[in-house]
N, C-alpha and C positions, 0 to 999 in steps of 0.2 A: 203368812201362808197357813199357819195353824188355825187362825180364826176362820179362814175360808173353808178349810177342811172340816172343822167342827160344824159350820153352818150347813155344809153339804150333807154331812152325816145326820144332822137333825132332820133334814128334809127327805133324803133318799134312804136312810137306814144303812145298816151294815151290809157288806158284800154277801151275796148268796154263793156259798162255796159247795153246796150239795151235802149229801149224806156222808159223814166221815166213816161210817161202817160199810159203805158200798165198796165192792171189790174194784180194782183198777180195770179199765176197759182192755179187752184183748187187742194185741197188735195185729195189724193187717198182715196177711201172708206175703212173702216176698214175690216179686213179679216172676212170671214164667218166661222162658226164652233165653236169648243170648244178648249180652251187652254190645251195643253198637260200636264202642270204643275198642275193646280188647277181644271181642268175639268169644268170650268164655261164658259159662253158665253163671247166672246171678247167685247161685248158692255158694260160690267161691268168693264172693265179694264181702267186704266189711261194711256194715251199716254204721254210719257216723251220725250221732244225734247231738247237735249243739243247740243251745237255746235259740229257737227261732229258725233253725235250719237243719234239715235231715237230708243226707245224701249217701250214695254208695261209693266206696273206694275200690278201684280195680285191684286185683291181686298182683303181687310183684311178678315181673317177667323173669322166667328162668334163664 
C-alpha cells in the first residue's frame, strides 16, 4: 500500500489544504421559525456537530 501511495504522490502531488493563515469560514446563521417536532424556536435547540453529521437537538420537555 505504501508503494501505491508513493506512486500517487509522485504523480498527483501533495494535497492542497489552502492558506494556513486564512481565518475559518463563518458559520451559517440558525434557521428562523419553529421546529416541526417540538414547536419551539430554533434558538433554544442545541447544535450537535459530529464528523460527517450536523443536526439540531430539541430542548428537554419541562
